[in-house]
C-alpha positions in Angstrom: 222.8 3.4 113.3 225.6 1.2 112.7 228.9 2.4 112.2 232.1 1.4 111.7 234.0 3.1 113.8 233.5 6.7 115.8 234.7 9.7 114.1 236.4 11.8 115.3 235.3 14.3 117.5 234.4 18.4 116.6 237.1 20.7 118.7 236.6 21.0 122.2 233.7 18.0 122.1 233.7 14.7 124.0 233.2 11.4 123.3 231.1 9.2 125.8 231.8 5.8 125.5 228.7 4.6 127.6 225.3 5.2 128.7 226.8 5.8 132.0 228.8 9.0 130.9 225.4 10.0 128.5 223.7 9.9 131.3 225.9 12.1 133.5 226.4 14.6 131.1 222.9 15.4 130.6 222.4 15.0 134.1 219.5 12.0 133.9 219.6 8.4 135.0 220.6 5.5 132.4 217.1 4.4 132.1 215.7 8.1 131.1 219.2 8.7 128.0 218.2 5.1 127.1 214.0 5.9 126.9 215.0 9.6 125.0 217.2 7.3 122.8 214.2 5.0 121.7 211.1 7.3 121.9 212.5 10.9 121.2 215.9 10.1 118.8 218.7 11.4 121.4 221.9 10.6 119.4 223.3 7.5 120.3 225.6 6.2 117.9 226.4 2.2 118.0 229.3 0.2 116.9 229.6 -3.5 115.7 232.6 -5.5 117.2 232.2 -9.0 116.1 229.6 -10.5 118.0 229.5 -7.6 120.7 228.8 -4.2 120.1 229.3 -0.5 122.4 227.8 2.4 122.2 229.0 6.3 122.2 227.6 10.0 121.8 229.3 12.6 120.9 228.9 15.5 123.9 228.1 18.5 121.3 225.2 16.4 119.5 223.8 15.9 123.3 224.1 19.3 123.2 222.4 20.5 120.3 219.5 18.1 120.6 219.0 18.9 124.2 218.9 23.0 123.1 216.1 21.8 120.3 214.0 19.3 123.0 213.6 22.3 125.5 212.1 24.9 122.3 209.4 22.1 122.0 205.6 22.8 123.2 205.5 22.5 127.2 203.4 19.0 128.3 200.1 19.3 129.9 199.0 22.8 132.3 198.4 21.6 135.6 195.1 20.5 137.0 196.1 22.7 140.7 198.1 24.3 141.7 198.5 25.7 145.7 198.4 29.0 146.2 202.1 29.8 145.6 201.6 29.0 142.2 203.1 25.5 143.0 201.8 22.7 141.4 200.9 19.9 143.6 201.5 16.0 143.9 200.7 13.1 146.4 202.7 10.1 145.8 200.0 7.1 147.2 201.2 4.1 149.1 202.9 1.7 146.2 201.1 -1.7 146.4 203.2 -4.7 147.8 202.9 -7.6 145.3 205.8 -9.9 147.0 202.2 -11.8 148.4 203.3 -11.3 151.8 202.3 -8.6 154.3 205.7 -8.9 155.8 207.6 -6.5 152.6 205.1 -4.2 153.8 207.6 -2.2 155.1 209.5 -2.3 151.9 206.8 -1.3 149.3 206.0 1.9 152.4 209.8 2.4 152.3 209.6 2.7 148.6 206.7 4.7 148.8 208.0 7.4 151.8 211.4 7.5 149.7 209.9 8.9 147.1 207.6 11.4 148.3 211.1 12.3 150.0 213.1 12.2 147.0 210.1 14.3 145.1 209.8 16.9 148.2 213.3 18.2 147.5 213.7 18.4 144.1 212.4 21.9 142.8 210.1 22.9 145.6 209.2 26.6 143.7 207.6 24.5 141.3 206.4 21.4 143.1 204.6 20.9 146.6 204.3 17.2 147.6 201.9 15.7 150.3 203.9 14.3 153.3 203.7 10.6 154.1 200.8 10.5 157.1 198.2 11.8 154.5 199.3 9.7 151.7 199.1 6.4 154.0 195.6 6.8 154.8 195.0 5.9 150.7 196.6 2.7 151.8 194.5 -0.5 150.3 191.6 1.6 150.2 190.8 1.7 146.1 189.3 5.3 146.4 189.0 6.9 142.9 192.0 9.3 142.7 189.6 11.9 141.1 187.8 11.9 145.0 191.4 11.6 146.2 193.0 14.4 144.6 189.5 16.8 145.9 190.2 15.8 149.4 194.2 15.9 149.3 193.7 19.5 147.1 196.3 18.2 144.7 196.1 17.9 141.1 198.4 14.8 140.3 199.0 11.2 141.5 201.8 8.9 141.2 200.9 5.7 141.9 202.4 2.3 141.3 203.5 -0.7 142.7 206.4 -3.1 143.7 207.5 -6.4 144.3 210.8 -7.6 145.8 212.5 -10.8 144.2 215.5 -11.8 145.6 218.2 -8.5 145.3 215.4 -7.4 142.6 213.1 -5.2 142.3 210.5 -5.0 139.9 208.3 -1.5 140.7 206.0 0.1 138.1 204.7 4.0 138.2 202.0 5.9 136.8 201.4 9.4 137.0 197.5 10.4 136.4 195.7 14.0 136.2 193.3 14.4 139.4 191.1 16.6 137.5 190.5 14.1 135.0 191.4 10.4 136.1 193.4 10.3 133.0 196.3 8.8 133.2 199.5 11.1 131.5 201.8 8.0 131.4 202.7 4.5 132.9 206.2 2.9 133.1 207.7 -0.4 134.3 211.5 -0.6 135.8 213.5 -3.9 136.6 216.5 -3.2 139.2 219.2 -4.4 141.4 218.1 -3.7 144.6 221.3 -2.0 145.6 220.7 0.2 142.5 217.1 1.2 143.3 218.3 5.1 144.0 218.0 4.8 139.6 214.3 3.8 139.6 213.5 7.1 142.1 215.4 8.9 140.0 213.8 7.7 136.6 210.2 8.4 138.1 211.4 11.9 139.4 212.5 12.6 135.8 209.1 11.5 134.0 207.3 13.5 136.3 209.7 16.7 135.6 208.7 16.1 131.9 205.0 15.4 131.8 204.7 19.0 134.2 206.9 20.8 132.4 209.4 21.1 134.9 213.5 20.2 135.2 213.6 18.5 138.2 216.9 17.0 138.7 220.2 18.9 139.1 223.8 18.2 139.2 223.6 18.5 143.0 220.5 16.2 143.2 222.0 13.7 141.5 224.8 14.2 144.1 222.6 13.5 146.4 221.3 10.6 144.6 224.5 9.3 144.8 225.0 9.5 148.9 222.1 7.5 148.9 223.0 4.5 147.1 223.7 1.6 149.0 223.7 -2.6 149.2 220.4 -4.4 149.5 221.4 -5.9 152.6 221.7 -2.2 154.1 218.9 -0.5 152.3 216.8 -3.4 153.4 217.7 -2.2 157.1 217.3 1.0 156.8 213.3 0.8 155.4 212.6 -1.4 158.2 213.9 1.1 160.5 212.2 3.6 159.2 208.6 1.2 159.0 208.9 1.0 162.6 210.0 4.3 163.3 206.8 5.5 161.7 204.8 3.9 164.7 205.9 6.5 166.8 205.8 4.2 170.1 208.4 3.7 172.3 209.0 -0.5 171.2 209.0 1.2 167.7 212.2 3.5 168.2 213.7 0.3 170.5 213.1 -1.9 167.1 213.8 0.6 164.5 217.2 1.8 166.2 218.3 -1.9 166.1 217.8 -1.7 162.5 219.6 1.4 161.5 222.6 0.1 163.7 222.2 -2.5 161.7 222.3 -0.8 158.1 225.4 1.6 159.5 227.3 -1.7 160.3 226.8 -2.7 157.2 227.5 0.5 155.0 228.9 3.6 157.1 229.1 5.6 154.9 224.9 5.1 153.8 223.5 9.0 154.7 220.0 8.2 155.6 220.5 5.2 158.2 222.6 7.8 160.7 219.7 10.1 159.9 217.3 7.6 160.9 219.7 7.0 164.1 219.2 10.6 165.0 215.7 11.0 164.8 215.5 7.9 166.7 217.5 9.0 169.4 216.0 12.3 169.4 212.7 10.7 170.3 213.7 8.3 172.9 215.2 11.5 174.3 212.4 13.4 174.1 210.2 13.3 177.6 207.0 12.5 176.0 207.8 9.2 175.0 211.0 8.7 177.7 212.5 6.0 176.5 215.9 7.4 177.7 217.7 9.7 180.1 218.1 12.9 177.8 221.7 14.0 178.2 222.4 10.4 176.7 219.7 10.4 174.2 220.2 13.9 172.5 223.9 13.9 172.5 223.9 10.8 170.7 221.2 11.9 168.3 223.7 15.0 167.5 226.7 12.7 166.8 224.3 11.1 164.2 222.5 14.2 162.9 226.3 15.3 162.2 227.8 12.3 160.7 224.6 12.6 158.2 225.6 15.7 156.9 229.1 15.2 156.7 228.1 12.5 154.7 225.2 13.7 153.0 225.5 17.8 153.3 222.0 18.2 151.7 219.9 15.8 153.8 217.1 18.1 155.1 215.7 15.9 158.1 219.3 15.5 159.4 219.1 19.3 159.8 216.1 19.3 161.2 216.9 17.1 164.1 219.7 18.9 164.8 217.0 22.1 165.4 215.0 19.2 167.6 218.1 18.7 169.8 219.4 22.3 169.6 215.8 23.4 171.3 215.1 20.7 173.2 218.9 19.6 175.0 220.9 22.7 174.1 218.2 25.5 175.0 220.2 27.3 171.7 217.1 28.8 170.2 219.2 30.6 167.7 221.0 27.6 166.1 217.3 26.0 166.3 216.2 28.4 164.4 219.3 28.5 162.0 218.8 24.2 161.5 215.3 24.4 160.3 215.6 27.1 158.0 218.3 24.9 156.3 216.3 22.1 155.9 213.3 23.9 154.6 215.6 25.7 152.1 216.7 21.8 151.4 213.4 20.6 151.4 210.0 22.6 152.2 207.6 19.6 151.6 209.6 17.4 155.2 206.3 18.3 157.7 207.6 16.0 160.3 210.3 19.2 160.3 208.0 22.0 160.2 205.8 20.3 163.1 208.8 20.6 165.0 209.9 24.2 164.3 206.2 25.1 165.3 207.0 23.7 168.9 210.3 25.9 169.0 208.2 28.8 168.4 205.5 28.0 170.5 208.0 26.9 173.2 209.0 30.7 172.9 205.8 32.2 173.7 205.4 33.1 169.9 202.0 31.2 168.8 201.3 32.7 166.3 204.8 31.9 164.9 203.7 28.5 165.7 200.7 28.4 164.5 201.5 30.4 160.3 204.4 27.1 160.8 201.9 24.3 161.6 199.3 25.7 158.9 202.5 25.0 156.4 202.4 21.5 157.6 198.8 21.3 157.2 199.1 22.1 153.5 201.5 19.4 153.1 199.6 16.8 155.5 196.0 17.5 155.8 195.2 14.3 156.9 197.3 14.0 159.7 196.4 13.5 163.3 199.8 14.4 164.2 199.3 17.9 162.9 196.1 18.4 164.1 197.7 17.2 167.4 200.3 20.2 167.2 197.8 22.4 166.4 196.3 21.1 169.7 199.3 21.2 171.6 199.7 24.8 170.2 196.6 26.2 171.3 197.3 24.6 175.2 200.5 25.5 175.7 198.7 29.6 174.5 195.8 28.5 177.2 193.3 28.3 174.9 191.7 25.5 176.0 188.8 24.7 174.5 190.2 25.5 170.8 193.3 22.6 171.8 190.2 20.3 173.1 188.7 20.6 169.6 191.7 19.6 167.6 192.8 17.1 170.1 189.4 15.9 169.4 189.7 15.8 165.9 193.1 14.3 166.2 191.6 11.1 168.1 189.1 10.7 165.5 191.7 9.7 163.2 193.6 7.9 165.8 192.2 7.0 169.1 195.1 4.6 169.7 197.5 7.9 170.2 198.8 7.7 173.5 200.1 11.4 173.3 197.1 12.5 172.2 194.8 11.2 175.7 197.3 12.7 178.2 196.8 16.0 176.4 193.2 15.9 176.1 193.1 15.1 179.5 195.6 18.0 180.8 193.1 19.8 178.5 190.3 18.8 180.6 191.9 19.8 183.7 191.8 23.2 183.0 188.6 23.6 181.8 187.6 22.1 185.3 186.5 18.5 183.7 187.7 16.6 186.2 186.0 13.1 186.0 186.5 13.4 181.8 190.1 14.3 182.4 190.7 11.0 184.7 188.7 8.9 181.5 191.6 9.8 179.4 194.3 9.0 182.0 192.8 5.5 182.0 193.0 5.2 178.2 196.2 6.7 178.3 197.6 3.8 180.5 196.1 1.2 178.9 197.7 2.2 175.5 200.9 3.3 177.1 201.0 1.3 179.8 201.5 2.9 183.4 204.9 4.6 183.0 206.2 8.1 185.1 204.9 10.4 182.4 201.5 9.0 183.2 201.6 9.0 186.9 203.3 12.3 186.6 200.0 14.2 185.1 197.5 11.8 187.0 199.2 13.2 190.2 199.3 17.0 189.3 195.4 16.7 187.8 194.6 15.3 190.9 196.4 18.3 193.0 194.6 19.9 191.1 191.2 18.5 192.0 192.4 19.2 195.1 192.7 15.0 196.1 195.9 16.0 197.8 196.3 12.0 199.2 195.7 10.5 195.2 198.4 13.5 194.5 201.0 12.0 197.4 200.4 8.5 196.5 201.5 9.5 192.8 204.4 11.4 193.9 205.6 8.9 196.4 205.4 6.2 193.6 207.7 8.9 191.6 210.4 8.8 194.1 210.1 5.5 194.5 211.1 4.7 190.7 213.1 7.9 190.9 215.5 5.4 193.2 215.7 2.8 190.6 216.0 5.2 187.4 212.4 5.5 186.1 211.9 8.5 186.6 213.3 12.0 186.5 213.3 15.3 188.9 211.3 16.9 186.1 208.4 14.7 187.2 209.1 15.6 190.7 209.1 19.3 190.3 205.9 19.0 188.0 204.0 17.3 191.1 205.6 19.6 193.8 204.7 22.9 191.8 200.6 21.5 191.7 200.5 20.8 195.6 202.0 24.2 196.6 205.2 22.6 197.3 207.5 25.5 196.1 210.7 24.9 197.6 210.7 21.3 196.7 209.8 21.9 193.1 212.7 24.0 192.6 214.6 21.7 194.2 213.5 19.6 191.9 213.9 21.8 188.8 217.6 22.4 189.8 218.5 18.8 189.5 216.6 18.4 186.1 218.7 21.5 185.1 221.2 19.1 186.1 220.3 16.3 184.2 219.5 18.7 181.1 216.0 17.8 181.0 214.3 18.6 178.0 211.2 19.7 179.8 213.1 22.5 181.1 212.2 23.8 177.5 208.5 24.2 178.2 208.8 26.2 181.3 207.7 29.4 179.9 204.4 28.2 178.6 203.4 24.7 180.0 200.8 25.7 182.1 201.5 22.9 184.8 204.3 25.2 185.8 201.8 28.6 186.2 202.2 27.9 190.4 205.5 28.6 190.6 205.8 31.5 188.3 205.4 34.6 190.6 208.6 33.3 192.5 211.9 35.3 191.6 213.7 31.7 191.6 211.3 30.9 188.3 212.6 33.9 186.4 216.0 33.3 186.9 215.4 29.4 185.5 213.7 30.8 182.4 216.9 32.9 181.7 219.5 30.0 182.5 217.2 28.0 179.6 217.4 31.1 177.2 213.6 31.9 177.3 213.5 35.1 179.1 
């Protein structure tokens, strides 16, 4: 309707003189309140000023409309729920409509951000399948009903994005997997710097369809912390795309993009969280990208900065938890960080994988398996979860079960180097020498000949009684130590399996001084078994908080 001028507001009511003020009052995005005004009668007034016009609303009228709306008939009942009664949702990979595969980082990043955004909103009501499983359906064209059955979800959210300069056009639709019926479809056109508005609008539409109040003041504050420039978001999404490759080279390239994002916008919390994740895995002994005493303090600094900028960032809490147990050997602090992360986002599957490892390293294998089972609910097709299950059983010395899960992980991703070196160790402890060295050969082909591979190959030669080959590996590690390409824990492991007990403990002392994160594995890693009867081993366990 058209007004000549705004009437006076009732006592206690406010005039809201823009779409932004109306959206803030209702704790919704601008696009959602505009949709409500168009389709659901939200009381918004218009005034004409010569050739221009403006809108306003009165807070008391909005409140009355919202109260009436809350008593309307609920939307469709959920098709499927997980045991806790939550609705289950998968966000399928958004299609890249740019016409260039070089823009895959953007469409994949949009998908990942939506998964993260939806997963943290109402974890008591909505469970969101993790990225790794969702990405299995990229460009498959599979029917949503089949996807629903495979993932055990009641709904899928799918769509497309097209990048054009500093703007992004997106479509999204929500589909009931039991019937294949589309519940709604929407198109969005937004400046790239304001892309978070599209995420909020999609989240609100999902919530409306499932009769869940998804967004709150806290979530809008979190969304504001994710606002940034188009250039910054571009660098961040490129960084996440590379980080998800889980290779040392991917981490190094991701580091460049996260740093570039921070240079462009030092207040963008996700870039600091991405940098923290990158340093944490570069320092992780499995990837051996940076010395731990350099990498982990940088990871901590970046995670803490992310949390100063956005205290609701679950990913940064999980990374701090990882640093606390891998590097600080502060198991209680790690536990507190992970619990806080899961309060903020129970759907963060990577955090649950890291926490399961934290529990396994303390000898709490049953608790670790319970935690990784939660990760599996969220990431049912993930080869990384299968690998984590295998590793947990391996650390509990249950080698046959570990072998089964490791083989399954490699069936889903035969080019996952870490799984090959774990399978080599499993075969070795099962007495399957030839199979173990076949896996070492595959690892070397995929990851290149590196100190981690040399360490375990030499240790397995020692266990097989092949002392000459083990000694050659030890000599290679000693040569690499001189140029900073090997670490003291690696020498200690080979010495231990050769029966060089004093040399092993001397190297472990040096590893302690280096703050090697491999010392967090002393209590349960089978390769340390030859040292367990020595009293010096018990003392070392005490010093790393494991006794």
